[in-house]
N, C-alpha and C positions, 0 to 999 in steps of 0.2 A: 684398504691399501693406501700406503703413503706415496709421497712423490717418487718418481721413477728415476733411477740413476743408472746410466750405462758406464760400466767400468771396462777399460781396455788395458789388460795386463797380461803379460806372457808367463810370468812365474806362478806356477800352480799353488804354491804355499801362500803367496801374497793374495792370489785370487780368493782362496778360501778365507783368509783373515778378513779381507775387505767385504766379501759376501756376508760373512757371519756378523761382523761389526755393524755394517750398514743396515742389515736386516733387523738386528736387535734394536737399532736406533729408530726403527719404524719406516725405513725406506724399502721400496721394491727395487731389487737389484738385478740387472742383467750383466753378465760377465762375458767378454769376448777376449780371445787369446791374441788377437792382432788387429791392426787398423784396417787391413784389407777386408776382413770379415764385416766391419762396420760400413765400409764404402760399397762393397759388392753385394750386400744383401739388404733386403727390405727390413729395416729396423725402424719402428715407430719413434717419433721424436720424443726424447725423454725430457725431464725437468732439469737435468744436469749431466754433463760428461765428466768422468774422472779418468785421465789418461796417463799412463806411464810414458816416459820419454823414449826409453831404449826398448823399442819393439822390433820384431822381425818385419821385413817389408817396409811399409811406410812408417817412419818413426812418429812419435807422439807430437813433436813440434810441427811437422808437416801436416799431420792429421788435424791438429788444432787449427792451423791456418785454413785448411780445407773446410772444416766445419764453420768457421767464422766468416768465410767468404761465400758460403752456401746460403741462398735466400731462406731455405726452410729451417736451418739450424743456427743462423747467425746471432739470434738473441738468446740462445741457450747457453748458460754459463759453462765454461770449460776450466777445469782445474787440472794442472799438470803436476805429477808427482814423479820424483826421480832422485837418484843419488848424483845426478849430473851436476858438476861444480858450476856455480854461478847461475843456477837455474832462474833465480829471482830476477836477474838483470836481462836474461835472454827471453824469458816467457812473454813479456809485452810485445816483442818484435814479431811474435807469432799470434798475437791477439788474444792470448790467454787471459782469463778473468782473474786467475790467481795461481799460485804454485806452492808446493810444499816439498822440501828436500827430505829424502829418506836418510836415516830412519826418522820417522815422525811419530808423535804421540797421537793415538787414535782419538782422544778427546779433542785435541787441536783440529784434527781432520773433520770431526763432526761439527765443531764450531765454525770452521771455514765453509763447509757445505751449507750449514744453517744460515750463515750470513748471506750467501748468494741465493738461497731460496727464500729469504725474507722472514725467517723464524729462528727462534733460539731453542736449542735442545741442550739440556744439561745431562751429559752422559759421563759417568765415571769409568773411563777406559785407561788401560795401561799403555805403555809404549810398545811399538811393534819393531 
């Protein structure tokens, strides 16, 4: 099993695409439909969090801040993904390690994840 990534995404189509793409890249993936599920249930600490910004309940920005201020998860990389305009300038205010604006190229996503996990993966993926 590869490194473990927890994806928090409410759109089922995007959940499927992320699960499939990340699994094929060698990662173990757990997908949650909202941030409240992550906060309120016992989820073991992953190697990386991938959060959508526009989520029901706690949004991805606040969830990111919560994870980065939590002693258990503060050192786990958090990558925000969203069509949210200006995400790159807002993300650091919530302590995100990186961000990608939708739509994004899956190869670029894998490269960003690999950078934060300290390894390089060359995956030929199309845009999503």
